[in-house]
C-alpha positions, 0 to 999 in steps of 0.5 A: 498745535505744539507745532503752532504755539512753539512758532514763537521760538521761530519769530524770535529769531533775530539778526545780529551785528556785532559793534559797539552803539554811537548816540543814545536815542531811546525808544520803541518800535512796534512790529505786526503781522498776521500768519495762517491764523496767528496774531503775532505783536513785537515791541522792542525797545532800544537804545541808538541801534541795541534793542534793550528789551523785545515784548513779543505777544501772539495770539490765536484761535486754538479751536480753529486749530482742531486743539482743546483747552487742556492740550493748550495748558499742557502746552504752555505750561511746558513753554514757561517751565522751559523758557523761564529757565532762561535768565532775562525770559519771562513767560505767561499765557492766557486762555479766553474762550477759544483763543490763546495769547501768550506773552514772551518778554527778554530783557536783554539788559539781564539776559546773556545771549550766549544763553539766549541763542544756546537755548534756542529762543533767538538765532545768533549771527556770528561770534563775540556778539554784543548786542542785537541790533535794531537796524537788522532786526527790523529788516529780517522782520520786514523781509518776513512780512511784519510792520513795523512802526 
């Protein structure tokens, strides 16, 4: 169970591109996937090729995985404590019946990419990274089986 819930870190692994964003093109892309009992919904807010905010929502039926509400509460409380130590990161979890819904918001205009990398929240590819590339992230998510619109 703990492995499943902490799988959010792996789902947030992104490819990073060093460079400057050319034009201002503000928008939002949504990527979704169902995998092994988990539902993922990731909203990427962007300006040009630069992702400025990530809103990651995942849900799962913890009873089907053999866990209890008490265990889920302990794990999500621990996750909140650890994740919110990082600047620009907000975490919440809601338990409804037999389902847990976790939300992680990464405000990349406030966060330090190096801190997100060192804490394991994002996996950064390269040194001296200026921003997270929308194009590379979408390509990575699609390789993982996500559907992005």
